[in-house]
N, CA, C, O and CB atoms as a CASP TS submission, in Angstrom:
PFRMAT TS
TARGET T0000
AUTHOR 0000-0000-0000
METHOD Language model
MODEL 1
PARENT N/A
ATOM      1  N   UNK     1     107.171 125.682  97.049  1.00  0.00           N
ATOM      2  CA  UNK     1     106.990 124.510  96.206  1.00  0.00           C
ATOM      3  C   UNK     1     108.289 124.281  95.449  1.00  0.00           C
ATOM      4  O   UNK     1     108.931 125.221  94.980  1.00  0.00           O
ATOM      5  CB  UNK     1     105.779 124.686  95.225  1.00  0.00           C
ATOM      6  N   UNK     2     108.654 123.036  95.344  1.00  0.00           N
ATOM      7  CA  UNK     2     109.906 122.675  94.703  1.00  0.00           C
ATOM      8  C   UNK     2     109.871 123.003  93.213  1.00  0.00           C
ATOM      9  O   UNK     2     108.935 122.648  92.496  1.00  0.00           O
ATOM     10  CB  UNK     2     110.199 121.191  94.911  1.00  0.00           C
ATOM     11  N   UNK     3     110.905 123.682  92.779  1.00  0.00           N
ATOM     12  CA  UNK     3     111.037 124.023  91.361  1.00  0.00           C
ATOM     13  C   UNK     3     112.212 123.285  90.722  1.00  0.00           C
ATOM     14  O   UNK     3     112.478 123.442  89.530  1.00  0.00           O
ATOM     15  CB  UNK     3     111.214 125.538  91.192  1.00  0.00           C
ATOM     16  N   UNK     4     112.900 122.494  91.507  1.00  0.00           N
ATOM     17  CA  UNK     4     114.098 121.817  91.046  1.00  0.00           C
ATOM     18  C   UNK     4     113.952 120.316  91.250  1.00  0.00           C
ATOM     19  O   UNK     4     113.073 119.853  91.976  1.00  0.00           O
ATOM     20  CB  UNK     4     115.341 122.347  91.778  1.00  0.00           C
ATOM     21  N   UNK     5     114.835 119.566  90.592  1.00  0.00           N
ATOM     22  CA  UNK     5     114.824 118.117  90.748  1.00  0.00           C
ATOM     23  C   UNK     5     115.333 117.721  92.123  1.00  0.00           C
ATOM     24  O   UNK     5     114.763 116.842  92.770  1.00  0.00           O
ATOM     25  CB  UNK     5     115.668 117.453  89.660  1.00  0.00           C
ATOM     26  N   UNK     6     116.410 118.369  92.575  1.00  0.00           N
ATOM     27  CA  UNK     6     117.000 118.081  93.871  1.00  0.00           C
ATOM     28  C   UNK     6     116.671 119.196  94.858  1.00  0.00           C
ATOM     29  O   UNK     6     116.119 120.230  94.480  1.00  0.00           O
ATOM     30  CB  UNK     6     118.520 117.902  93.746  1.00  0.00           C
ATOM     31  N   UNK     7     117.013 118.980  96.113  1.00  0.00           N
ATOM     32  CA  UNK     7     116.771 119.974  97.152  1.00  0.00           C
ATOM     33  C   UNK     7     117.454 121.286  96.799  1.00  0.00           C
ATOM     34  O   UNK     7     118.550 121.297  96.237  1.00  0.00           O
ATOM     35  CB  UNK     7     117.264 119.467  98.514  1.00  0.00           C
ATOM     36  N   UNK     8     116.808 122.368  97.127  1.00  0.00           N
ATOM     37  CA  UNK     8     117.367 123.697  96.935  1.00  0.00           C
ATOM     38  C   UNK     8     116.980 124.524  98.155  1.00  0.00           C
ATOM     39  O   UNK     8     115.866 124.375  98.658  1.00  0.00           O
ATOM     40  CB  UNK     8     116.856 124.360  95.598  1.00  0.00           C
ATOM     41  N   UNK     9     117.859 125.385  98.644  1.00  0.00           N
ATOM     42  CA  UNK     9     117.584 126.120  99.883  1.00  0.00           C
ATOM     43  C   UNK     9     116.327 126.989  99.843  1.00  0.00           C
ATOM     44  O   UNK     9     115.780 127.318 100.895  1.00  0.00           O
ATOM     45  CB  UNK     9     118.753 126.982 100.210  1.00  0.00           C
ATOM     46  N   UNK    10     115.861 127.363  98.663  1.00  0.00           N
ATOM     47  CA  UNK    10     114.662 128.210  98.588  1.00  0.00           C
ATOM     48  C   UNK    10     113.374 127.400  98.448  1.00  0.00           C
ATOM     49  O   UNK    10     112.289 127.976  98.371  1.00  0.00           O
ATOM     50  CB  UNK    10     114.781 129.172  97.420  1.00  0.00           C
ATOM     51  N   UNK    11     113.482 126.073  98.414  1.00  0.00           N
ATOM     52  CA  UNK    11     112.282 125.231  98.319  1.00  0.00           C
ATOM     53  C   UNK    11     111.418 125.406  99.558  1.00  0.00           C
ATOM     54  O   UNK    11     111.924 125.497 100.676  1.00  0.00           O
ATOM     55  CB  UNK    11     112.666 123.743  98.142  1.00  0.00           C
ATOM     56  N   UNK    12     110.122 125.451  99.346  1.00  0.00           N
ATOM     57  CA  UNK    12     109.174 125.501 100.457  1.00  0.00           C
ATOM     58  C   UNK    12     108.168 124.373 100.258  1.00  0.00           C
ATOM     59  O   UNK    12     107.848 124.013  99.126  1.00  0.00           O
ATOM     60  CB  UNK    12     108.455 126.899 100.543  1.00  0.00           C
ATOM     61  N   UNK    13     107.670 123.817 101.362  1.00  0.00           N
ATOM     62  CA  UNK    13     106.688 122.742 101.214  1.00  0.00           C
ATOM     63  C   UNK    13     105.352 123.289 100.731  1.00  0.00           C
ATOM     64  O   UNK    13     105.064 124.479 100.856  1.00  0.00           O
ATOM     65  CB  UNK    13     106.502 121.996 102.541  1.00  0.00           C
ATOM     66  N   UNK    14     104.562 122.407 100.188  1.00  0.00           N
ATOM     67  CA  UNK    14     103.197 122.791  99.808  1.00  0.00           C
ATOM     68  C   UNK    14     102.431 123.143 101.073  1.00  0.00           C
ATOM     69  O   UNK    14     102.774 122.686 102.163  1.00  0.00           O
ATOM     70  CB  UNK    14     102.474 121.644  99.018  1.00  0.00           C
ATOM     71  N   UNK    15     101.399 123.953 100.924  1.00  0.00           N
ATOM     72  CA  UNK    15     100.583 124.302 102.085  1.00  0.00           C
ATOM     73  C   UNK    15      99.818 123.067 102.547  1.00  0.00           C
ATOM     74  O   UNK    15      99.622 122.127 101.777  1.00  0.00           O
ATOM     75  CB  UNK    15      99.603 125.467 101.752  1.00  0.00           C
ATOM     76  N   UNK    16      99.393 123.072 103.789  1.00  0.00           N
ATOM     77  CA  UNK    16      98.640 121.940 104.315  1.00  0.00           C
ATOM     78  C   UNK    16      97.337 121.779 103.538  1.00  0.00           C
ATOM     79  O   UNK    16      96.850 120.662 103.361  1.00  0.00           O
ATOM     80  CB  UNK    16      98.354 122.124 105.823  1.00  0.00           C
ATOM     81  N   UNK    17      96.783 122.871 103.083  1.00  0.00           N
ATOM     82  CA  UNK    17      95.558 122.806 102.268  1.00  0.00           C
ATOM     83  C   UNK    17      95.817 122.065 100.948  1.00  0.00           C
ATOM     84  O   UNK    17      95.014 121.230 100.533  1.00  0.00           O
ATOM     85  CB  UNK    17      95.023 124.236 101.981  1.00  0.00           C
ATOM     86  N   UNK    18      96.941 122.375 100.295  1.00  0.00           N
ATOM     87  CA  UNK    18      97.297 121.686  99.051  1.00  0.00           C
ATOM     88  C   UNK    18      97.570 120.202  99.309  1.00  0.00           C
ATOM     89  O   UNK    18      97.119 119.339  98.556  1.00  0.00           O
ATOM     90  CB  UNK    18      98.530 122.349  98.402  1.00  0.00           C
ATOM     91  N   UNK    19      98.309 119.919 100.374  1.00  0.00           N
ATOM     92  CA  UNK    19      98.615 118.523 100.700  1.00  0.00           C
ATOM     93  C   UNK    19      97.338 117.741 100.984  1.00  0.00           C
ATOM     94  O   UNK    19      97.183 116.610 100.525  1.00  0.00           O
ATOM     95  CB  UNK    19      99.561 118.447 101.909  1.00  0.00           C
ATOM     96  N   UNK    20      96.425 118.346 101.740  1.00  0.00           N
ATOM     97  CA  UNK    20      95.178 117.666 102.067  1.00  0.00           C
ATOM     98  C   UNK    20      94.347 117.423 100.813  1.00  0.00           C
ATOM     99  O   UNK    20      93.729 116.368 100.674  1.00  0.00           O
ATOM    100  CB  UNK    20      94.375 118.480 103.084  1.00  0.00           C
ATOM    101  N   UNK    21      94.327 118.386  99.905  1.00  0.00           N
ATOM    102  CA  UNK    21      93.600 118.216  98.646  1.00  0.00           C
ATOM    103  C   UNK    21      94.205 117.072  97.829  1.00  0.00           C
ATOM    104  O   UNK    21      93.478 116.225  97.308  1.00  0.00           O
ATOM    105  CB  UNK    21      93.618 119.528  97.828  1.00  0.00           C
ATOM    106  N   UNK    22      95.536 117.049  97.719  1.00  0.00           N
ATOM    107  CA  UNK    22      96.196 115.970  96.977  1.00  0.00           C
ATOM    108  C   UNK    22      95.877 114.610  97.592  1.00  0.00           C
ATOM    109  O   UNK    22      95.613 113.645  96.875  1.00  0.00           O
ATOM    110  CB  UNK    22      97.719 116.191  96.947  1.00  0.00           C
ATOM    111  N   UNK    23      95.901 114.540  98.900  1.00  0.00           N
ATOM    112  CA  UNK    23      95.586 113.290  99.599  1.00  0.00           C
ATOM    113  C   UNK    23      94.140 112.869  99.321  1.00  0.00           C
ATOM    114  O   UNK    23      93.882 111.719  98.966  1.00  0.00           O
ATOM    115  CB  UNK    23      95.815 113.448 101.121  1.00  0.00           C
ATOM    116  N   UNK    24      93.205 113.800  99.482  1.00  0.00           N
ATOM    117  CA  UNK    24      91.782 113.489  99.285  1.00  0.00           C
ATOM    118  C   UNK    24      91.509 113.040  97.852  1.00  0.00           C
ATOM    119  O   UNK    24      90.766 112.082  97.637  1.00  0.00           O
ATOM    120  CB  UNK    24      90.913 114.713  99.626  1.00  0.00           C
ATOM    121  N   UNK    25      92.094 113.712  96.882  1.00  0.00           N
ATOM    122  CA  UNK    25      91.902 113.340  95.479  1.00  0.00           C
ATOM    123  C   UNK    25      92.518 111.978  95.180  1.00  0.00           C
ATOM    124  O   UNK    25      91.962 111.195  94.410  1.00  0.00           O
ATOM    125  CB  UNK    25      92.508 114.402  94.558  1.00  0.00           C
ATOM    126  N   UNK    26      93.646 111.705  95.779  1.00  0.00           N
ATOM    127  CA  UNK    26      94.292 110.407  95.574  1.00  0.00           C
ATOM    128  C   UNK    26      93.428 109.287  96.116  1.00  0.00           C
ATOM    129  O   UNK    26      93.253 108.258  95.463  1.00  0.00           O
ATOM    130  CB  UNK    26      95.669 110.377  96.239  1.00  0.00           C
ATOM    131  N   UNK    27      92.890 109.483  97.307  1.00  0.00           N
ATOM    132  CA  UNK    27      92.009 108.476  97.923  1.00  0.00           C
ATOM    133  C   UNK    27      90.741 108.318  97.082  1.00  0.00           C
ATOM    134  O   UNK    27      90.284 107.205  96.824  1.00  0.00           O
ATOM    135  CB  UNK    27      91.644 108.877  99.392  1.00  0.00           C
ATOM    136  N   UNK    28      90.188 109.446  96.664  1.00  0.00           N
ATOM    137  CA  UNK    28      88.949 109.403  95.866  1.00  0.00           C
ATOM    138  C   UNK    28      89.157 108.622  94.578  1.00  0.00           C
ATOM    139  O   UNK    28      88.254 107.921  94.122  1.00  0.00           O
ATOM    140  CB  UNK    28      88.465 110.828  95.539  1.00  0.00           C
ATOM    141  N   UNK    29      90.339 108.738  93.992  1.00  0.00           N
ATOM    142  CA  UNK    29      90.631 108.062  92.728  1.00  0.00           C
ATOM    143  C   UNK    29      91.268 106.686  92.933  1.00  0.00           C
ATOM    144  O   UNK    29      91.718 106.050  91.980  1.00  0.00           O
ATOM    145  CB  UNK    29      91.548 108.926  91.883  1.00  0.00           C
ATOM    146  N   UNK    30      91.298 106.239  94.189  1.00  0.00           N
ATOM    147  CA  UNK    30      91.846 104.925  94.544  1.00  0.00           C
ATOM    148  C   UNK    30      93.298 104.786  94.096  1.00  0.00           C
ATOM    149  O   UNK    30      93.693 103.779  93.509  1.00  0.00           O
ATOM    150  CB  UNK    30      91.000 103.810  93.920  1.00  0.00           C
ATOM    151  N   UNK    31      94.080 105.822  94.386  1.00  0.00           N
ATOM    152  CA  UNK    31      95.477 105.824  93.970  1.00  0.00           C
ATOM    153  C   UNK    31      96.435 105.767  95.141  1.00  0.00           C
ATOM    154  O   UNK    31      96.025 105.600  96.290  1.00  0.00           O
ATOM    155  CB  UNK    31      95.766 107.042  93.147  1.00  0.00           C
ATOM    156  N   UNK    32      97.703 105.907  94.840  1.00  0.00           N
ATOM    157  CA  UNK    32      98.772 105.958  95.825  1.00  0.00           C
ATOM    158  C   UNK    32      99.416 107.334  95.759  1.00  0.00           C
ATOM    159  O   UNK    32      99.785 107.804  94.682  1.00  0.00           O
ATOM    160  CB  UNK    32      99.822 104.832  95.582  1.00  0.00           C
ATOM    161  N   UNK    33      99.548 107.970  96.897  1.00  0.00           N
ATOM    162  CA  UNK    33     100.143 109.296  96.949  1.00  0.00           C
ATOM    163  C   UNK    33     101.629 109.175  97.263  1.00  0.00           C
ATOM    164  O   UNK    33     102.006 108.617  98.293  1.00  0.00           O
ATOM    165  CB  UNK    33      99.430 110.179  97.998  1.00  0.00           C
ATOM    166  N   UNK    34     102.453 109.687  96.395  1.00  0.00           N
ATOM    167  CA  UNK    34     103.895 109.695  96.587  1.00  0.00           C
ATOM    168  C   UNK    34     104.340 111.128  96.797  1.00  0.00           C
ATOM    169  O   UNK    34     104.228 111.964  95.900  1.00  0.00           O
ATOM    170  CB  UNK    34     104.634 109.051  95.379  1.00  0.00           C
ATOM    171  N   UNK    35     104.841 111.404  97.983  1.00  0.00           N
ATOM    172  CA  UNK    35     105.324 112.748  98.290  1.00  0.00           C
ATOM    173  C   UNK    35     106.852 112.712  98.252  1.00  0.00           C
ATOM    174  O   UNK    35     107.490 112.102  99.110  1.00  0.00           O
ATOM    175  CB  UNK    35     104.796 113.247  99.691  1.00  0.00           C
ATOM    176  N   UNK    36     107.414 113.359  97.267  1.00  0.00           N
ATOM    177  CA  UNK    36     108.871 113.405  97.152  1.00  0.00           C
ATOM    178  C   UNK    36     109.403 114.476  98.098  1.00  0.00           C
ATOM    179  O   UNK    36     109.095 115.659  97.957  1.00  0.00           O
ATOM    180  CB  UNK    36     109.314 113.690  95.680  1.00  0.00           C
ATOM    181  N   UNK    37     110.192 114.046  99.044  1.00  0.00           N
ATOM    182  CA  UNK    37     110.799 114.957  99.996  1.00  0.00           C
ATOM    183  C   UNK    37     112.309 114.758  99.897  1.00  0.00           C
ATOM    184  O   UNK    37     112.824 113.673 100.164  1.00  0.00           O
ATOM    185  CB  UNK    37     110.269 114.709 101.462  1.00  0.00           C
ATOM    186  N   UNK    38     112.999 115.810  99.514  1.00  0.00           N
ATOM    187  CA  UNK    38     114.444 115.711  99.314  1.00  0.00           C
ATOM    188  C   UNK    38     115.203 116.104 100.566  1.00  0.00           C
ATOM    189  O   UNK    38     114.876 117.107 101.201  1.00  0.00           O
ATOM    190  CB  UNK    38     114.880 116.585  98.147  1.00  0.00           C
ATOM    191  N   UNK    39     116.211 115.328 100.928  1.00  0.00           N
ATOM    192  CA  UNK    39     117.049 115.741 102.054  1.00  0.00           C
ATOM    193  C   UNK    39     117.903 116.947 101.671  1.00  0.00           C
ATOM    194  O   UNK    39     118.243 117.140 100.504  1.00  0.00           O
ATOM    195  CB  UNK    39     117.946 114.577 102.517  1.00  0.00           C
ATOM    196  N   UNK    40     118.239 117.748 102.671  1.00  0.00           N
ATOM    197  CA  UNK    40     119.107 118.900 102.455  1.00  0.00           C
ATOM    198  C   UNK    40     120.556 118.465 102.354  1.00  0.00           C
ATOM    199  O   UNK    40     120.855 117.279 102.217  1.00  0.00           O
ATOM    200  CB  UNK    40     118.939 119.920 103.579  1.00  0.00           C
ATOM    201  N   UNK    41     121.442 119.430 102.423  1.00  0.00           N
ATOM    202  CA  UNK    41     122.871 119.145 102.269  1.00  0.00           C
ATOM    203  C   UNK    41     123.433 118.324 103.425  1.00  0.00           C
ATOM    204  O   UNK    41     124.500 117.726 103.289  1.00  0.00           O
ATOM    205  CB  UNK    41     123.644 120.440 102.148  1.00  0.00           C
ATOM    206  N   UNK    42     122.737 118.283 104.554  1.00  0.00           N
ATOM    207  CA  UNK    42     123.194 117.495 105.701  1.00  0.00           C
ATOM    208  C   UNK    42     122.684 116.064 105.638  1.00  0.00           C
ATOM    209  O   UNK    42     123.062 115.229 106.460  1.00  0.00           O
ATOM    210  CB  UNK    42     122.743 118.145 107.002  1.00  0.00           C
ATOM    211  N   UNK    43     121.820 115.778 104.658  1.00  0.00           N
ATOM    212  CA  UNK    43     121.236 114.444 104.560  1.00  0.00           C
ATOM    213  C   UNK    43     119.942 114.307 105.350  1.00  0.00           C
ATOM    214  O   UNK    43     119.335 113.236 105.360  1.00  0.00           O
ATOM    215  CB  UNK    43     122.227 113.418 105.036  1.00  0.00           C
ATOM    216  N   UNK    44     119.514 115.374 106.010  1.00  0.00           N
ATOM    217  CA  UNK    44     118.288 115.359 106.803  1.00  0.00           C
ATOM    218  C   UNK    44     117.157 116.050 106.043  1.00  0.00           C
ATOM    219  O   UNK    44     117.388 116.939 105.224  1.00  0.00           O
ATOM    220  CB  UNK    44     118.516 116.042 108.169  1.00  0.00           C
ATOM    221  N   UNK    45     115.934 115.618 106.335  1.00  0.00           N
ATOM    222  CA  UNK    45     114.763 116.281 105.745  1.00  0.00           C
ATOM    223  C   UNK    45     114.592 117.627 106.449  1.00  0.00           C
ATOM    224  O   UNK    45     114.572 117.670 107.679  1.00  0.00           O
ATOM    225  CB  UNK    45     113.455 115.390 105.881  1.00  0.00           C
ATOM    226  N   UNK    46     114.469 118.728 105.699  1.00  0.00           N
ATOM    227  CA  UNK    46     114.323 120.042 106.319  1.00  0.00           C
ATOM    228  C   UNK    46     113.110 120.110 107.255  1.00  0.00           C
ATOM    229  O   UNK    46     112.063 119.525 106.977  1.00  0.00           O
ATOM    230  CB  UNK    46     114.206 121.109 105.242  1.00  0.00           C
ATOM    231  N   UNK    47     113.270 120.827 108.356  1.00  0.00           N
ATOM    232  CA  UNK    47     112.254 120.905 109.409  1.00  0.00           C
ATOM    233  C   UNK    47     110.907 121.400 108.887  1.00  0.00           C
ATOM    234  O   UNK    47     109.872 120.901 109.327  1.00  0.00           O
ATOM    235  CB  UNK    47     112.732 121.817 110.523  1.00  0.00           C
ATOM    236  N   UNK    48     110.885 122.363 107.965  1.00  0.00           N
ATOM    237  CA  UNK    48     109.602 122.876 107.474  1.00  0.00           C
ATOM    238  C   UNK    48     108.844 121.801 106.699  1.00  0.00           C
ATOM    239  O   UNK    48     107.614 121.756 106.737  1.00  0.00           O
ATOM    240  CB  UNK    48     109.822 124.110 106.584  1.00  0.00           C
ATOM    241  N   UNK    49     109.576 120.937 105.996  1.00  0.00           N
ATOM    242  CA  UNK    49     108.923 119.849 105.276  1.00  0.00           C
ATOM    243  C   UNK    49     108.404 118.788 106.247  1.00  0.00           C
ATOM    244  O   UNK    49     107.324 118.234 106.047  1.00  0.00           O
ATOM    245  CB  UNK    49     109.893 119.216 104.267  1.00  0.00           C
ATOM    246  N   UNK    50     109.169 118.512 107.287  1.00  0.00           N
ATOM    247  CA  UNK    50     108.725 117.562 108.313  1.00  0.00           C
ATOM    248  C   UNK    50     107.447 118.077 108.972  1.00  0.00           C
ATOM    249  O   UNK    50     106.497 117.318 109.162  1.00  0.00           O
ATOM    250  CB  UNK    50     109.836 117.336 109.380  1.00  0.00           C
ATOM    251  N   UNK    51     107.420 119.368 109.321  1.00  0.00           N
ATOM    252  CA  UNK    51     106.223 119.951 109.950  1.00  0.00           C
ATOM    253  C   UNK    51     105.002 119.827 109.042  1.00  0.00           C
ATOM    254  O   UNK    51     103.915 119.483 109.504  1.00  0.00           O
ATOM    255  CB  UNK    51     106.467 121.430 110.296  1.00  0.00           C
ATOM    256  N   UNK    52     105.181 120.108 107.750  1.00  0.00           N
ATOM    257  CA  UNK    52     104.061 120.021 106.809  1.00  0.00           C
ATOM    258  C   UNK    52     103.534 118.593 106.723  1.00  0.00           C
ATOM    259  O   UNK    52     102.321 118.382 106.713  1.00  0.00           O
ATOM    260  CB  UNK    52     104.488 120.511 105.415  1.00  0.00           C
ATOM    261  N   UNK    53     104.427 117.617 106.661  1.00  0.00           N
ATOM    262  CA  UNK    53     103.996 116.217 106.587  1.00  0.00           C
ATOM    263  C   UNK    53     103.328 115.764 107.881  1.00  0.00           C
ATOM    264  O   UNK    53     102.374 114.987 107.847  1.00  0.00           O
ATOM    265  CB  UNK    53     105.188 115.314 106.277  1.00  0.00           C
ATOM    266  N   UNK    54     103.820 116.243 109.015  1.00  0.00           N
ATOM    267  CA  UNK    54     103.202 115.886 110.297  1.00  0.00           C
ATOM    268  C   UNK    54     101.810 116.514 110.431  1.00  0.00           C
ATOM    269  O   UNK    54     100.904 115.898 110.993  1.00  0.00           O
ATOM    270  CB  UNK    54     104.101 116.336 111.468  1.00  0.00           C
ATOM    271  N   UNK    55     101.640 117.728 109.921  1.00  0.00           N
ATOM    272  CA  UNK    55     100.311 118.355 109.928  1.00  0.00           C
ATOM    273  C   UNK    55      99.355 117.560 109.042  1.00  0.00           C
ATOM    274  O   UNK    55      98.193 117.365 109.399  1.00  0.00           O
ATOM    275  CB  UNK    55     100.394 119.832 109.446  1.00  0.00           C
ATOM    276  N   UNK    56      99.844 117.099 107.885  1.00  0.00           N
ATOM    277  CA  UNK    56      99.011 116.278 107.014  1.00  0.00           C
ATOM    278  C   UNK    56      98.622 114.994 107.725  1.00  0.00           C
ATOM    279  O   UNK    56      97.460 114.590 107.673  1.00  0.00           O
ATOM    280  CB  UNK    56      99.740 115.964 105.697  1.00  0.00           C
ATOM    281  N   UNK    57      99.565 114.348 108.385  1.00  0.00           N
ATOM    282  CA  UNK    57      99.280 113.126 109.132  1.00  0.00           C
ATOM    283  C   UNK    57      98.209 113.381 110.190  1.00  0.00           C
ATOM    284  O   UNK    57      97.287 112.583 110.359  1.00  0.00           O
ATOM    285  CB  UNK    57     100.560 112.585 109.788  1.00  0.00           C
ATOM    286  N   UNK    58      98.339 114.487 110.892  1.00  0.00           N
ATOM    287  CA  UNK    58      97.360 114.843 111.920  1.00  0.00           C
ATOM    288  C   UNK    58      95.971 115.023 111.310  1.00  0.00           C
ATOM    289  O   UNK    58      94.984 114.557 111.878  1.00  0.00           O
ATOM    290  CB  UNK    58      97.789 116.129 112.650  1.00  0.00           C
ATOM    291  N   UNK    59      95.884 115.689 110.165  1.00  0.00           N
ATOM    292  CA  UNK    59      94.600 115.878 109.497  1.00  0.00           C
ATOM    293  C   UNK    59      94.009 114.537 109.077  1.00  0.00           C
ATOM    294  O   UNK    59      92.811 114.301 109.238  1.00  0.00           O
ATOM    295  CB  UNK    59      94.758 116.795 108.277  1.00  0.00           C
ATOM    296  N   UNK    60      94.849 113.665 108.539  1.00  0.00           N
ATOM    297  CA  UNK    60      94.379 112.349 108.108  1.00  0.00           C
ATOM    298  C   UNK    60      93.890 111.546 109.312  1.00  0.00           C
ATOM    299  O   UNK    60      92.814 110.950 109.266  1.00  0.00           O
ATOM    300  CB  UNK    60      95.500 111.583 107.366  1.00  0.00           C
ATOM    301  N   UNK    61      94.675 111.529 110.386  1.00  0.00           N
ATOM    302  CA  UNK    61      94.300 110.787 111.593  1.00  0.00           C
ATOM    303  C   UNK    61      92.994 111.302 112.186  1.00  0.00           C
ATOM    304  O   UNK    61      92.172 110.515 112.656  1.00  0.00           O
ATOM    305  CB  UNK    61      95.412 110.877 112.637  1.00  0.00           C
ATOM    306  N   UNK    62      92.798 112.624 112.164  1.00  0.00           N
ATOM    307  CA  UNK    62      91.592 113.215 112.745  1.00  0.00           C
ATOM    308  C   UNK    62      90.364 113.057 111.857  1.00  0.00           C
ATOM    309  O   UNK    62      89.237 113.200 112.332  1.00  0.00           O
ATOM    310  CB  UNK    62      91.824 114.676 113.020  1.00  0.00           C
ATOM    311  N   UNK    63      90.570 112.761 110.565  1.00  0.00           N
ATOM    312  CA  UNK    63      89.419 112.619 109.673  1.00  0.00           C
ATOM    313  C   UNK    63      88.922 111.182 109.592  1.00  0.00           C
ATOM    314  O   UNK    63      87.829 110.934 109.081  1.00  0.00           O
ATOM    315  CB  UNK    63      89.774 113.112 108.287  1.00  0.00           C
ATOM    316  N   UNK    64      89.710 110.232 110.089  1.00  0.00           N
ATOM    317  CA  UNK    64      89.316 108.817 110.066  1.00  0.00           C
ATOM    318  C   UNK    64      88.771 108.416 111.431  1.00  0.00           C
ATOM    319  O   UNK    64      89.416 108.618 112.460  1.00  0.00           O
ATOM    320  CB  UNK    64      90.518 107.910 109.673  1.00  0.00           C
ATOM    321  N   UNK    65      87.558 107.836 111.418  1.00  0.00           N
ATOM    322  CA  UNK    65      86.956 107.444 112.722  1.00  0.00           C
ATOM    323  C   UNK    65      87.682 106.294 113.372  1.00  0.00           C
ATOM    324  O   UNK    65      87.299 105.857 114.457  1.00  0.00           O
ATOM    325  CB  UNK    65      85.496 107.064 112.541  1.00  0.00           C
TER
END
C-alpha cells in the first residue's frame, strides 16, 4: 500500500479483496471510485499495479450480468 505521495519502489498495490471492497462500497454509496496509480521512474505504471487493476476489472465484469 502506498505510503508516499509519489511512486516509491517499495509501494505495493492493495489486495484484490481490498480493491473489491472499495469498489462495492463506492457503488453502494452511489459514489465515484478514484484509484490513484503513480507511474514509476520510467513513466510506466508498474506491472504489479496493472495486474491488480486487471483482476479488479475481471471481478467487476464477472459480477455484472
